[in-house]
C-alpha positions in Angstrom: 0.0 0.0 0.0 1.3 3.4 -0.9 0.6 5.7 2.1 2.7 8.7 1.3 3.7 10.9 -1.5 7.1 10.1 -2.8 9.8 12.8 -2.6 12.7 12.5 -5.0 16.1 12.3 -3.3 18.3 13.5 -6.2 20.4 16.6 -5.8 18.1 18.4 -8.2 15.2 18.1 -5.8 17.0 19.1 -2.6 15.6 22.7 -2.8 12.1 21.5 -3.4 12.4 19.2 -0.3 13.5 22.2 1.8 10.6 24.3 0.5 8.2 21.5 1.3 9.4 21.2 4.8 9.1 24.9 5.3 5.5 24.9 3.8 4.5 22.2 6.3 6.0 24.4 9.1 3.8 27.3 7.9 0.8 25.0 8.2 1.7 24.2 11.7 2.5 27.7 12.7 -0.8 29.0 11.5 -2.7 26.3 13.3 -2.8 22.8 11.7 -6.1 21.9 10.1 -8.5 20.1 12.3 -9.9 16.9 10.8 -12.6 15.9 13.1 -13.9 17.0 16.5 -14.6 13.5 17.8 -18.3 13.4 17.1 -18.2 10.4 14.8 -19.2 11.9 11.5 -17.3 12.7 8.3 -14.4 15.1 8.2 -15.6 18.7 7.8 -14.4 22.3 8.5 -14.3 23.2 12.2 -13.3 26.3 14.2 -9.6 25.4 13.8 -9.8 25.0 10.0 -11.6 28.3 9.6 -9.0 30.0 11.7 -6.2 28.4 9.7 -7.6 29.8 6.4 -7.8 33.3 7.9 -4.3 33.1 9.5 -2.7 31.8 6.3 -4.2 34.5 4.1 -3.1 37.3 6.4 0.2 36.0 7.7 1.8 33.1 5.8 4.6 32.8 8.4 4.2 33.3 12.2 5.4 36.8 13.3 9.0 36.8 14.2 9.8 33.6 12.4 11.3 34.2 8.9 11.0 31.4 6.4 14.1 29.2 6.3 15.6 28.4 2.9 16.6 24.9 4.1 16.2 22.6 7.0 18.2 23.3 10.1 21.3 21.2 10.8 21.2 18.3 13.4 22.3 19.2 16.9 22.5 18.0 20.5 22.8 21.2 22.5 19.9 21.7 25.0 19.0 18.0 24.9 19.8 15.1 27.1 22.2 13.9 24.3 24.6 16.7 25.5 24.1 16.7 29.2 21.7 15.4 32.0 21.5 16.6 35.6 23.4 14.3 37.9 24.3 14.2 41.6 27.6 15.8 42.7 27.8 14.0 46.1 27.1 10.5 47.0 25.1 10.6 50.2 22.6 12.6 52.2 20.8 15.4 50.4 22.4 15.3 46.9 23.2 18.5 45.0 22.9 18.3 41.2 25.3 19.5 38.5 26.1 18.8 34.9 26.3 15.1 34.0 27.1 13.1 31.0 24.5 13.0 28.2 22.5 9.9 27.2 23.5 8.3 23.9 21.0 7.4 21.2 20.1 3.7 20.9 19.0 2.0 17.7 16.0 -0.3 18.2 15.3 -2.7 15.4 12.7 -4.9 17.3 10.1 -4.3 14.5 12.3 -3.9 11.4 16.0 -4.1 10.4 17.8 -0.8 10.0 19.4 -0.6 6.5 22.8 1.0 6.0 23.0 4.4 4.3 19.6 5.5 5.5 20.9 8.7 7.1 21.8 10.0 3.6 18.5 9.0 2.1 15.9 10.0 4.7 13.5 12.8 4.4 11.6 14.4 7.4 7.9 13.8 7.6 7.1 15.6 10.9 8.5 16.6 14.2 6.9 17.6 17.5 7.4 17.9 21.2 5.5 15.9 23.9 4.8 17.3 27.3 3.1 15.0 29.8 2.0 15.0 33.5 2.9 18.6 34.3 0.6 18.3 37.4 0.3 22.0 38.0 -0.7 22.1 41.6 -2.7 24.4 43.8 -0.8 23.1 46.9 -3.1 24.9 49.3 -6.2 23.2 48.0 -8.3 21.8 50.9 -9.0 18.4 49.3 -5.4 17.4 48.8 -4.3 14.0 50.1 -0.9 15.2 51.5 -1.7 13.5 54.9 -1.3 10.1 53.2 2.4 10.8 53.7 2.0 9.4 57.2 2.0 6.0 55.5 3.6 6.6 52.1 6.5 9.1 52.0 5.9 9.9 48.3 2.2 10.8 48.8 3.5 14.4 49.3 6.6 15.7 47.6 8.8 18.6 49.0 8.9 20.3 45.5 5.2 20.4 44.8 4.8 24.2 45.4 7.1 24.8 42.4 5.2 23.1 39.6 4.4 26.4 37.8 8.0 27.9 37.6 9.2 24.3 36.7 6.7 24.1 33.8 7.5 27.6 32.6 11.2 26.6 32.4 10.2 23.6 30.2 8.4 26.1 27.9 11.6 28.1 27.8 13.6 25.0 26.8 11.3 24.3 23.9 11.5 27.9 22.7 15.3 27.7 22.6 15.4 24.5 20.5 16.7 24.8 17.0 14.2 22.5 15.4 14.3 18.7 15.4 17.7 17.4 16.8 18.2 14.6 14.2 16.5 15.5 10.9 16.9 19.3 11.3 13.2 19.6 10.5 11.3 22.5 12.0 9.1 21.5 15.0 5.4 21.4 14.1 3.8 21.6 17.5 3.8 20.7 21.2 1.3 18.1 22.4 0.6 17.7 26.1 -0.7 14.2 26.9 -2.7 14.9 30.1 -2.6 15.5 33.8 -1.9 19.1 32.9 -3.5 20.0 36.3 -3.5 18.0 39.6 -6.7 18.6 41.6 -9.2 19.4 38.8 -9.4 22.9 40.1 -10.2 26.1 38.1 -7.2 27.8 39.6 -4.9 25.1 38.1 -6.6 25.2 34.7 -6.0 28.9 34.5 -2.3 28.4 35.4 -1.9 25.7 32.8 -3.5 27.7 30.0 -1.2 30.7 30.8 2.0 28.5 31.1 1.3 27.1 27.6 0.1 30.3 25.8 1.8 33.0 27.8 0.9 35.3 30.7 1.5 36.3 34.3 0.6 33.8 36.9 0.3 34.0 40.7 0.4 30.4 41.9 -1.6 31.2 45.0 -5.1 30.8 46.2 -6.8 31.6 49.5 -5.0 34.4 51.4 -3.6 36.7 48.7 -0.6 37.5 50.7 0.3 34.4 52.7 0.8 30.7 52.0 -1.6 28.5 54.0 -0.8 24.8 53.8 1.2 21.9 55.1 4.5 23.7 54.6 3.8 26.3 57.3 1.8 23.9 59.5 4.7 23.3 61.9 4.2 19.5 61.3 7.4 17.5 61.1 5.7 15.3 58.6 6.4 18.0 55.9 9.4 20.1 54.9 9.0 23.4 56.8 11.4 25.2 54.4 11.1 28.7 55.8 10.8 27.7 59.5 13.3 26.6 62.1 11.4 23.4 62.8 13.6 20.3 62.7 11.2 18.3 60.4 11.7 14.9 58.9 13.0 16.2 55.6 15.6 18.5 57.2 16.8 15.4 59.1 17.6 14.0 55.6 19.5 17.1 54.7 16.9 19.3 53.1 17.9 22.9 53.5 16.3 25.8 55.5 15.4 28.4 53.0 14.1 31.7 54.5 11.6 33.2 52.1 10.9 30.0 50.2 7.1 30.1 50.7 6.8 33.7 49.9 8.8 33.1 46.7 6.7 30.0 45.8 3.4 32.1 45.6 5.0 35.1 44.0 3.9 36.2 40.5 5.8 34.5 37.6 5.7 35.1 33.9 5.5 32.6 31.1 6.6 33.6 27.6 4.2 31.0 26.1 5.3 28.4 23.6 6.6 29.7 20.3 4.9 26.8 18.6 1.3 25.8 18.1 0.1 23.5 20.9 -2.5 20.7 21.4 -4.0 19.2 24.5 -5.0 15.7 25.6 -7.0 15.1 28.7 -5.8 13.0 31.7 -7.5 11.6 34.8 -6.2 14.5 37.0 -7.8 16.9 34.5 -11.1 15.1 34.3 -11.7 13.8 37.8 -11.5 15.3 41.3 -8.0 14.5 42.7 -7.6 12.3 39.6 -9.5 9.4 41.1 -13.1 10.2 42.0 -15.7 10.0 39.3 -17.3 12.9 37.5 -20.4 12.1 39.6 -18.4 12.6 42.8 -20.2 13.3 46.0 -21.3 17.0 46.1 -19.7 17.4 49.6 -16.3 17.3 47.9 -17.0 20.2 45.6 -18.2 22.3 48.6 -15.1 21.3 50.6 -12.8 22.3 47.7 -13.8 25.9 48.1 -14.3 25.9 51.8 -12.1 27.1 54.7 -11.0 23.8 56.4 -8.0 21.6 55.5 -7.0 18.2 56.9 -3.2 18.0 57.3 -2.5 15.0 59.6 -3.8 11.5 60.3 -2.3 8.3 61.7 -0.4 5.8 59.6 -3.2 3.2 59.9 -5.8 5.7 58.7 -3.7 6.9 55.8 -3.1 3.3 54.7 -6.8 2.4 54.8 -7.8 5.4 52.7 -4.9 4.9 50.2 -5.8 1.3 49.8 -9.4 2.2 49.2 -8.4 4.6 46.4 -6.0 2.2 44.8 -8.5 -0.6 44.7 -11.2 1.6 43.3 -13.5 0.9 46.2 -14.7 4.6 46.4 -15.4 5.8 42.9 -17.9 8.5 44.0 -15.7 9.8 46.9 -18.4 8.9 49.5 -15.8 7.2 51.6 -13.5 10.2 51.4 -16.5 12.4 52.4 -17.0 10.3 55.5 -13.3 10.3 56.2 -13.2 14.1 56.1 -16.3 14.4 58.3 -14.8 12.0 60.8 -11.7 14.2 61.1 -13.6 17.5 61.2 -12.1 18.5 64.6 -8.6 17.9 63.3 -8.9 20.2 60.4 -7.2 23.6 60.3 -8.7 26.9 59.1 -7.6 28.3 55.8 -9.0 31.1 53.6 -11.9 29.9 51.5 -11.6 30.5 47.7 -14.1 29.9 44.9 -11.2 29.6 42.4 -10.6 26.1 43.8 -13.9 24.8 42.5 -13.7 21.7 40.4 -14.1 22.3 36.6 -16.2 20.2 34.3 -15.4 18.7 30.9 -17.3 21.6 29.3 -15.2 24.1 31.4 -12.0 22.4 30.2 -13.1 22.7 26.5 -14.2 26.3 26.8 -10.9 27.3 28.4 -9.1 25.9 25.4 -11.4 27.8 23.1 -11.0 31.1 25.0 -9.2 33.6 22.8 -7.3 34.8 25.8 -5.4 31.5 25.8 -4.9 31.1 22.0 -1.2 31.7 22.0 0.1 30.6 18.6 -3.0 28.4 18.1 -4.6 26.6 16.7 -8.0 27.9 17.9 -9.1 25.4 20.6 -5.7 23.6 20.7 -7.4 20.7 18.9 -10.8 21.0 20.5 -13.7 22.8 18.8 -17.2 24.0 19.4 -18.3 20.6 18.0 -16.6 18.9 21.0 -18.5 21.2 23.4 -21.8 20.4 21.7 -21.2 16.7 21.6 -19.6 16.5 25.1 -16.5 14.8 23.7 -12.8 15.3 24.4 -11.2 13.6 21.4 -10.3 14.8 17.9 -8.0 14.4 14.9 -5.8 17.0 13.2 -3.5 17.2 10.3 0.2 17.5 11.2 1.6 17.7 7.7 0.7 16.6 4.2 1.7 13.0 5.1 0.8 12.7 8.8 -2.3 13.0 11.0 -2.5 13.2 14.7 -5.3 11.6 16.8 -5.9 12.7 20.4 -7.9 10.3 22.5 -9.8 10.6 25.8 -8.9 7.5 27.9 -10.1 8.8 31.2 -13.0 6.9 32.8 -15.7 9.2 34.2 -16.8 6.3 36.4 -13.8 6.9 38.6 -10.3 5.6 39.4 -7.0 6.8 38.0 -6.5 4.0 35.4 -8.4 4.3 32.2 -10.3 2.8 29.3 -12.0 3.9 26.1 -15.7 3.8 25.2 -17.3 2.0 22.2 -18.4 5.2 20.5 -14.9 6.7 20.6 -13.3 3.4 19.5 -15.7 3.3 16.5 -14.8 6.9 15.7 -11.1 6.0 15.9 -11.5 3.1 13.5 -13.4 5.3 11.0 -10.8 8.1 11.2 -8.0 5.7 10.5 -9.8 4.2 7.5 -10.7 7.5 6.0 -7.1 8.6 6.3 -5.4 5.4 5.2 -3.1 7.3 2.8 -1.6 9.3 5.7 0.6 8.1 8.5 -1.0 8.4 11.9 0.3 9.2 15.4 -2.1 8.5 18.2 -2.0 10.4 21.5 -3.5 9.6 24.9 -2.9 9.9 28.5 -3.0 6.3 29.6 -0.7 3.5 28.4 -1.8 0.2 27.0 -1.0 -1.5 30.4 -3.0 1.1 32.5 -6.2 0.9 30.5 -7.8 -1.8 32.7 -10.5 0.2 34.4 -13.8 -0.6 32.5 -16.2 1.0 35.1 -19.2 2.3 33.2 -19.5 6.1 32.5 -22.5 7.3 34.6 -23.5 9.7 31.8 -23.3 7.0 29.2 -24.0 3.6 30.9 -24.7 1.8 27.6 -21.3 2.8 26.1 -19.2 -0.2 26.8 -15.6 0.4 28.0 -12.6 -1.2 26.3 -9.1 -2.0 27.6 -5.7 -1.0 26.3 -5.2 -4.5 24.9 -8.3 -3.9 22.7 -7.0 -0.6 21.6 -3.7 -2.2 20.6 -5.6 -4.8 18.6 -7.5 -2.0 16.8 -4.3 0.0 16.0 -2.6 -3.0 14.7 -5.3 -3.5 12.1 -4.1 -0.3 10.4 -0.8 -0.2 8.6 -0.7 3.5 8.7 -0.3 3.8 12.5 3.3 4.6 13.4 3.2 5.4 17.0 1.0 5.7 20.1 2.4 8.5 22.4 1.3 8.6 26.1 2.3 9.2 29.7 0.5 8.5 33.0 3.0 6.2 34.6 5.7 8.9 35.1 8.3 6.7 33.5 10.1 6.5 30.2 9.1 3.3 28.4 9.1 2.4 24.7 7.2 -0.8 23.7 7.0 -2.5 20.3 3.6 -3.8 19.1 3.5 -6.3 16.2 0.5 -8.1 15.0 0.2 -11.4 13.1 -0.8 -9.5 10.0 2.6 -7.9 9.9 1.5 -4.4 11.0 3.4 -2.8 13.8 3.8 0.4 15.7 5.8 1.8 18.7 4.2 2.8 22.0 6.2 5.8 23.3 5.6 6.6 27.0 7.3 9.6 28.5 8.2 10.4 32.1 6.4 13.2 33.9 7.5 16.7 34.6 6.7 16.5 38.3 8.7 13.5 39.4 12.4 13.3 38.7 13.9 13.3 36.1 11.3 15.8 34.9 11.5 15.3 31.1 9.7 16.0 27.9 10.4 14.4 24.5 11.0 15.4 20.9 9.7 12.9 18.4 10.7 13.0 14.7 9.3 10.9 11.9 11.5 10.2 8.8 11.1 8.2 5.6 14.3 6.3 5.1 13.5 5.7 1.3 14.4 2.0 1.7 11.0 0.6 2.8 11.4 1.6 6.4 10.4 4.5 8.6 12.5 5.8 11.6 11.1 7.5 14.6 13.6 9.4 16.6 13.0 10.2 20.3 15.1 12.8 22.1 14.5 13.7 25.7 14.8 17.3 27.0 15.0 18.8 30.5 13.8 22.3 31.5 16.0 25.3 30.7 16.8 25.7 34.4 20.5 25.3 35.3 21.5 21.9 36.8 23.3 23.6 39.7 21.1 25.3 42.3 21.9 28.3 44.5 19.9 28.2 47.7 20.1 32.0 47.9 18.5 32.4 44.4 14.7 32.4 44.8 14.1 34.0 41.4 11.8 32.4 38.9 14.8 30.6 37.3 16.3 29.7 40.7 13.0 28.1 41.8 12.9 26.1 38.6 16.4 24.7 39.3 15.4 24.0 42.9 12.3 22.2 41.6 14.5 19.6 39.8 16.9 19.1 42.7 14.1 18.7 45.3 12.4 16.2 43.1 15.6 14.2 42.9 15.8 14.1 46.7 12.1 13.5 47.4 11.7 10.8 50.0 10.1 7.6 48.6 10.6 8.6 45.0 11.4 5.9 42.4 14.9 5.9 41.0 13.9 4.1 37.8 11.5 6.6 36.2 14.2 7.6 33.7 13.9 4.2 32.1 16.6 2.2 30.5 18.8 3.4 27.7 16.4 1.8 25.2 13.5 3.9 26.5 15.3 7.3 26.3 17.0 8.7 23.2 16.3 6.3 20.4 15.9 5.5 16.7 12.9 3.3 16.3 12.6 1.5 13.0 9.4 0.3 11.3 8.6 -1.3 8.0 6.5 0.8 5.6 3.0 -0.8 5.1 
């Protein structure tokens, strides 16, 4: 099957190839054309497509970006190929500095790599994946920090710095010189869910401004003072600005006068200098990422209220955590009863309506808000058709030869693992068939192994839920699928999927930007002109320096501290970076 327009590789055609790559970049910069808003009918113009036509007519190239005459040269600077943060001391609280880069590993699990391909290949597309930013309102009354009494990693010392940390990641992408391997311009950034942490309006606003640009004050409640576990005086939490000899300081965490004041101070995001798209995750769709969309109304009231639980016993924490992990409390009724039983233990905080949970419609409307358009596209993949249909999945054109498909794998019935409904699965199959002459990259939040939660959606009880294994089977029916890109597990992992019919694709799972090593990933697609396709994956860190200065509480200094605190967080996993075969790679596929 011929799935892609051939591009001559002779010297006489080099200029045409460069112009074609640049033309595709214009398409992306103006806002890539939306194919379908996930409502299950034929492809048609949407808000995004209309906006693209207008933008293209008025401004062929995004402002400040002159058209390049040829692709950029390959490079390593600013990526983990050049350097990765690494500890400078071997025990106690470990300071970070510049470490050796990670090499690129060739993976031929699905097809043999043929010699000479580097001189033949042409770029098809290139993009950046963000995932699991977990922008946190750390003073939110519903947060489960007190589970740290049983599980050290249930609260992390760096959580108050998610916003400056994410802004620094945006700054890193803005400094990239295109795609590291092919030299292709980058088409867009896709964030694959858990953009927020507590499903709070405050966090949604911060996320939209981080991505599109703006001033952010990462504070709710008292406008002048932090009110949360880090000024509680409890030894269970790092009391950074106080003289308390807490458990984290006993491990070497520093005393930083002014830390809390700096953490809630206004910061500024430049916004991405690329178009960006959004995929929904369980922390975006569900209260605390685990309670169903039909959660007990008591929780919504408590979210904006003036009481916060900060400490419980080890046994109580274990019981509640086990209940959540085993999906025994999808509506949050058990959590309601837990909070009521501890009413006398709660501390007073300043109530704030901005902490109210947002709905799926709120999420869509925020993306469609012109205030958060950035460099587009309008809706960042979503359209008014999604709002009307109540869906959060869509398809879009990346380049002449490649489409992107963003799925909603969250389960509104509750729990943090996911699944996909029959209606969406049918839409996916239809979209792949109708675009069989284009390569396809699929995006979701959940991985194939974490789509095991088939609890019915309360709003659509007759829409059967399907597992990740079923989704793999569907994707393997289509020879044009190259990759499934996701997150959720906070770990780098690259998995080959091959079917008996000979079709194959790569599942690319990227670590979070909240747990160390706090990474994002550049993905490049290239036709090797020898019957194979190569997918290149290159990990990037934020732009913050590896070395921290405890006296530097500027926006940049906080972003550097964010990384170092995450490295030292008690109870954190040391394997989230994955193996060498899950990091910087060349992934080879046969052309279908």
